[in-house]
C-alpha positions as CSV (number, residue, x, y, z in Angstrom):
1,M,-42.9,80.3,-3.4
2,S,-39.5,79.4,-2.1
3,R,-39.3,78.4,1.5
4,K,-37.3,80.6,3.9
5,K,-33.9,79.2,4.8
6,V,-33.9,77.8,8.3
7,T,-31.0,79.2,10.4
8,F,-29.4,78.0,13.7
9,A,-31.2,81.0,15.3
10,D,-34.5,79.6,14.1
11,I,-33.7,76.2,15.5
12,A,-32.6,77.6,18.8
13,E,-35.8,79.7,19.2
14,Y,-38.0,76.7,18.2
15,T,-36.3,74.3,20.7
16,N,-35.5,76.8,23.5
17,F,-31.8,75.7,23.3
18,S,-29.0,78.2,22.8
19,K,-27.3,78.6,19.4
20,T,-24.2,77.1,20.9
21,T,-26.1,74.0,21.8
22,I,-27.4,73.8,18.2
23,S,-23.9,74.2,16.9
24,R,-22.7,71.4,19.2
25,Y,-25.4,69.1,17.8
26,F,-24.0,69.5,14.3
27,N,-20.3,69.6,15.1
28,N,-19.9,67.4,18.2
29,P,-23.2,65.5,18.9
30,D,-21.6,63.2,21.5
31,S,-21.4,66.2,23.8
32,L,-25.2,66.3,24.1
33,T,-27.5,63.9,25.8
34,I,-29.4,61.4,23.6
35,E,-32.6,63.1,24.7
36,N,-31.5,66.5,23.5
37,Q,-30.1,65.1,20.3
38,E,-33.6,63.6,19.6
39,K,-35.4,66.9,20.4
40,I,-33.2,68.8,18.0
41,A,-33.5,66.2,15.3
42,Q,-37.3,66.3,15.6
43,A,-37.2,70.1,15.3
44,L,-35.1,69.9,12.2
45,D,-37.7,67.7,10.6
46,E,-40.6,69.9,11.6
47,L,-38.9,73.1,10.4
48,G,-37.9,71.5,7.1
49,Y,-34.2,72.2,7.7
50,Q,-31.9,71.6,4.8
51,E,-28.3,71.2,5.8
52,N,-25.6,73.2,4.1
53,K,-23.0,70.4,3.9
54,L,-20.3,72.6,2.7
55,A,-20.7,74.9,5.7
56,R,-20.6,71.8,8.0
57,V,-17.3,70.7,6.4
58,L,-15.8,74.1,6.9
59,A,-17.0,74.1,10.5
60,N,-15.8,70.7,11.7
61,G,-13.5,69.4,9.0
62,K,-15.6,66.2,8.5
63,S,-16.2,65.8,4.8
64,E,-18.1,62.5,4.8
65,F,-15.7,61.6,1.9
66,V,-13.7,58.4,1.6
67,G,-10.9,58.1,-0.9
68,I,-10.4,55.0,-3.1
69,I,-7.3,54.1,-5.1
70,V,-7.4,51.2,-7.5
71,P,-4.6,50.1,-9.8
72,N,-6.9,49.8,-12.9
73,I,-10.5,48.9,-13.8
74,Y,-9.9,46.8,-16.9
75,L,-9.4,43.7,-14.6
76,H,-13.0,42.7,-13.9
77,Y,-12.1,42.1,-10.2
78,Y,-11.3,45.7,-9.5
79,A,-14.4,47.0,-11.4
80,E,-16.6,44.7,-9.4
81,M,-14.9,45.6,-6.1
82,L,-15.3,49.3,-6.9
83,N,-19.0,48.7,-7.8
84,Q,-19.6,47.0,-4.4
85,I,-17.8,49.8,-2.5
86,L,-19.8,52.5,-4.1
87,S,-23.0,50.7,-3.5
88,T,-22.5,51.1,0.3
89,Y,-23.5,54.8,0.2
90,G,-27.1,54.0,0.9
91,E,-26.2,52.2,4.1
92,H,-23.3,54.4,5.4
93,N,-23.8,57.7,3.7
94,Y,-20.1,58.1,2.9
95,K,-19.3,59.5,-0.6
96,F,-16.3,58.3,-2.5
97,L,-13.5,60.0,-4.5
98,V,-11.9,57.4,-6.8
99,F,-8.5,57.6,-8.5
100,I,-6.8,55.0,-10.7
101,G,-3.1,54.6,-9.8
102,D,-1.8,52.8,-13.0
103,N,1.0,51.3,-10.9
104,D,2.8,54.7,-11.0
105,K,4.0,55.7,-7.5
106,K,4.5,59.4,-8.4
107,I,1.0,59.7,-9.8
108,E,-0.5,57.8,-6.9
109,Q,1.3,60.2,-4.5
110,T,-0.3,63.1,-6.3
111,Y,-3.7,61.5,-6.0
112,I,-3.2,60.9,-2.2
113,N,-2.2,64.5,-1.7
114,E,-5.4,65.6,-3.6
115,L,-7.5,63.4,-1.5
116,L,-6.0,64.8,1.7
117,A,-6.7,68.3,0.5
118,Y,-10.4,67.3,0.2
119,K,-10.3,66.4,3.9
120,I,-11.2,62.7,3.3
121,E,-12.2,60.9,6.5
122,G,-10.7,57.6,5.4
123,L,-8.9,55.8,2.6
124,I,-9.4,52.4,0.9
125,V,-6.4,51.2,-1.1
126,L,-6.4,48.3,-3.6
127,S,-3.3,49.3,-5.5
128,H,0.1,47.9,-4.5
129,T,2.3,51.0,-5.3
130,T,2.4,52.8,-1.9
131,T,3.7,50.7,1.1
132,S,1.5,50.2,4.1
133,E,4.1,52.0,6.2
134,E,3.7,55.1,4.0
135,L,-0.1,54.9,4.2
136,A,0.0,54.7,8.0
137,S,2.2,57.9,8.0
138,Y,-0.8,60.0,6.8
139,Q,-2.5,59.6,10.2
140,I,-5.9,58.9,8.7
141,P,-8.0,55.7,8.9
142,V,-6.9,53.3,6.1
143,V,-8.0,49.9,5.0
144,T,-6.3,47.9,2.3
145,I,-7.9,45.1,0.2
146,E,-5.8,42.2,-1.1
147,R,-2.4,43.8,-0.8
148,E,0.5,44.2,1.7
149,S,-0.8,45.6,4.9
150,A,1.7,45.2,7.8
151,H,1.0,48.7,9.2
152,V,-2.7,49.3,8.4
153,C,-6.0,47.4,8.7
154,S,-6.8,45.0,5.8
155,V,-9.2,42.5,4.3
156,C,-8.1,39.7,2.0
157,T,-9.2,36.3,0.8
158,D,-7.6,33.1,2.0
159,N,-5.7,32.9,-1.2
160,Y,-3.8,29.7,-0.3
161,L,-7.0,27.8,0.3
162,G,-8.3,29.1,-3.0
163,G,-5.2,27.8,-4.8
164,V,-5.7,24.4,-3.2
165,Q,-9.4,24.3,-4.2
166,A,-8.7,25.2,-7.8
167,T,-5.8,22.7,-8.2
168,S,-7.6,19.9,-6.4
169,L,-10.6,20.3,-8.8
170,L,-8.3,20.1,-11.9
171,I,-6.7,17.0,-10.5
172,K,-10.1,15.4,-10.0
173,N,-10.8,16.4,-13.6
174,N,-8.0,13.9,-14.5
175,C,-5.8,16.5,-16.0
176,S,-2.4,15.1,-16.8
177,R,-0.5,18.4,-16.7
178,L,-1.3,21.4,-14.5
179,I,-0.4,25.0,-15.3
180,H,-0.8,28.1,-13.2
181,I,-0.8,31.5,-15.0
182,N,-0.1,34.6,-12.9
183,S,1.5,38.1,-13.0
184,N,5.0,38.6,-11.4
185,T,3.7,38.5,-7.8
186,P,6.0,39.2,-4.9
187,E,5.8,36.7,-2.0
188,Y,4.6,39.4,0.5
189,V,1.4,40.1,-1.5
190,P,-1.6,38.0,-0.3
191,A,-2.3,36.8,-3.9
192,Y,1.0,34.9,-3.8
193,G,-0.9,32.4,-1.7
194,R,-2.6,31.2,-4.9
195,I,0.8,30.2,-6.3
196,R,1.8,28.4,-3.1
197,G,-1.5,26.6,-2.9
198,F,-1.2,25.5,-6.5
199,E,2.4,24.3,-6.1
200,D,2.0,22.5,-2.8
201,T,-1.1,20.6,-4.1
202,C,0.7,19.5,-7.2
203,K,3.7,18.3,-5.2
204,T,1.5,16.4,-2.7
205,S,-0.4,14.7,-5.5
206,N,2.7,14.1,-7.6
207,V,1.2,15.8,-10.7
208,P,3.5,17.4,-13.4
209,Y,3.0,21.1,-13.2
210,E,4.3,24.4,-14.5
211,I,4.0,28.0,-13.2
212,I,4.0,30.7,-15.9
213,T,4.4,34.3,-14.7
214,A,4.7,37.4,-16.8
215,D,4.4,41.2,-16.7
216,F,1.1,41.6,-18.5
217,G,1.5,45.4,-18.9
218,P,-0.6,48.3,-17.9
219,T,-3.6,47.9,-20.3
220,Y,-6.1,45.3,-21.4
221,D,-4.6,45.2,-24.9
222,S,-1.1,44.4,-23.5
223,T,-2.7,41.7,-21.3
224,V,-4.4,40.1,-24.4
225,E,-1.1,40.2,-26.2
226,H,0.7,38.3,-23.5
227,I,-2.0,35.8,-22.9
228,G,-2.0,35.1,-26.6
229,R,1.7,34.3,-26.5
230,I,1.1,31.9,-23.5
231,F,-1.7,30.3,-25.4
232,N,0.6,29.6,-28.4
233,R,3.2,28.2,-26.1
234,I,0.7,25.8,-24.3
235,E,-0.7,24.7,-27.7
236,Q,2.8,23.2,-28.4
237,M,2.3,20.8,-25.6
238,G,0.0,18.7,-27.7
239,D,-3.4,17.1,-26.8
240,E,-2.7,15.9,-23.3
241,K,-5.4,17.0,-20.9
242,K,-4.2,20.3,-19.5
243,G,-5.7,21.9,-16.4
244,I,-5.0,25.6,-16.2
245,F,-5.5,27.7,-13.0
246,F,-5.5,31.4,-13.7
247,A,-4.8,34.3,-11.3
248,N,-8.1,36.0,-12.1
249,D,-11.2,35.6,-14.3
250,T,-10.1,38.3,-16.8
251,Y,-7.0,36.2,-17.8
252,T,-9.2,33.1,-17.9
253,N,-11.8,34.7,-20.2
254,I,-9.1,36.0,-22.6
255,F,-7.5,32.6,-22.8
256,L,-10.9,31.0,-23.3
257,N,-11.5,33.4,-26.2
258,F,-8.3,32.2,-27.9
259,I,-9.4,28.6,-27.5
260,I,-12.8,29.3,-29.0
261,R,-11.3,31.2,-32.0
262,K,-9.2,28.2,-32.8
263,Y,-11.5,25.3,-31.9
264,G,-15.0,26.8,-32.0
265,S,-15.7,25.3,-28.7
266,L,-13.9,24.1,-25.5
267,P,-12.1,20.9,-26.4
268,P,-11.7,18.0,-24.0
269,H,-8.0,18.6,-23.6
270,Y,-8.5,22.0,-21.8
271,R,-10.0,22.5,-18.4
272,L,-9.9,26.1,-16.9
273,V,-10.4,27.6,-13.4
274,G,-10.3,31.3,-12.7
275,F,-10.2,33.3,-9.5
276,D,-12.5,36.1,-8.1
277,N,-16.0,35.3,-9.4
278,S,-16.2,38.7,-11.0
279,P,-19.2,39.1,-13.4
280,I,-17.2,38.0,-16.5
281,A,-16.9,34.5,-15.0
282,S,-20.7,33.9,-15.3
283,E,-21.1,35.9,-18.5
284,A,-18.4,34.3,-20.6
285,V,-19.4,32.3,-23.7
286,F,-18.6,29.2,-21.6
287,P,-19.3,30.2,-18.0
288,I,-16.0,29.9,-16.1
289,T,-15.4,27.7,-13.1
290,T,-13.8,30.0,-10.5
291,I,-12.7,30.6,-7.0
292,G,-15.2,33.1,-5.6
293,Q,-13.6,35.8,-3.4
294,Q,-17.0,36.8,-1.9
295,I,-16.4,40.4,-2.9
296,E,-19.5,41.7,-1.2
297,T,-18.4,40.1,2.1
298,M,-14.9,41.6,1.7
299,V,-16.3,45.1,1.1
300,R,-18.6,44.8,4.1
301,N,-15.6,43.9,6.3
302,A,-13.5,46.7,4.8
303,M,-16.2,49.3,5.5
304,E,-16.7,48.0,9.0
305,L,-13.0,48.4,9.7
306,L,-12.9,51.9,8.1
307,I,-16.0,53.1,10.0
308,L,-14.6,51.8,13.2
309,Q,-11.5,53.9,12.8
310,M,-13.4,57.0,11.4
311,N,-15.9,57.0,14.3
312,E,-13.0,56.9,16.8
313,M,-11.4,59.9,15.1
314,K,-14.6,61.9,15.6
315,K,-14.4,61.6,19.4
316,R,-13.0,64.4,21.5
317,V,-10.1,62.2,22.6
318,P,-9.6,59.6,19.9
319,K,-7.8,56.4,20.8
320,P,-6.2,54.9,17.7
321,L,-6.0,51.2,17.3
322,S,-3.2,49.6,19.3
323,A,-2.5,47.4,16.3
324,P,-3.9,47.0,12.7
325,I,-6.8,44.6,12.4
326,H,-6.6,42.0,9.6
327,R,-9.6,40.0,8.4
328,Q,-9.5,37.0,6.1
329,V,-12.5,35.8,4.1
330,A,-12.8,32.2,3.0
331,P,-13.1,31.5,-0.8
332,V,-15.8,29.5,-2.4
333,L,-15.4,27.1,-5.3
334,I,-18.0,27.8,-8.0
335,Q,-18.1,25.1,-10.7
336,R,-19.3,26.0,-14.2
337,D,-18.7,24.9,-17.8
338,T,-14.9,25.1,-18.0
339,T,-14.4,22.0,-15.9
340,D,-16.0,18.6,-15.8
341,P,-19.0,18.0,-13.4
342,C,-17.4,16.8,-10.2
343,T,-18.4,16.2,-6.6
344,M,-16.0,17.9,-4.2
């Protein structure tokens, strides 16, 4: 037999509270004493109450939804970042609505409007298309990850230190020429620190170097095509020992595949370092030395900052942050098979 649906009237009768008090418990619990909140919570358990979450959204406008916008998921970094964010549901009970921006501002704006229509309580943005000033104008809690963030809260890696770590390792591997491969990255984007860290370390150590940047296109196939062209160009440099630092593990793995197709193995004149420590780094045919972004730590910090803002918005008189909070996570060098064993 189906159990009778428990109503607010039933809960009020069971607890000897008014229906107004029961309504306040669901819509504005801070207005009740802790003791009364506990009494009502115990009654809900004893009565076997099943909450109608849609009705609660309509009543108080709090959806328990968080929006996420990523530029793509073919780069393993974004896929792993998304996986880590989604896995926080068990701890925080926030559900997620995910959109892929494809670096198209018009499409991304449509997605943001859609998310706002769903009454999201907060927004996590990894794409670079919409400026932080525009994001702040929506008047909802926002946290960005690894992107420009002057007007909103953010979490990013110490990219400069990561660039220094990668380059220093390649120098210790006795590479006679160093190369950095990256997308066309503006200086205001945190990831540009990887380029600066690479270049400063090369100059300090007086090592010949080259920075190769390109527009790798919007798809995995276009990225493979461009990496292939770069591989052919580097092959023309001969057999001197080349140390190559890549902007991410996906680029590194694609380049490694070109090497293996030509040589059948990783020859001694190539040494490779990636960035992110996404799953592909450890799963590659030759596990890739990389700069770990500590993605789990970054996600934990992002959720803390977002929940801090969302909890404030639930108060009767919210007090927005006086200034955005920015957190930086230290990178970790992880040595694997694409570099020589070396003590740092």
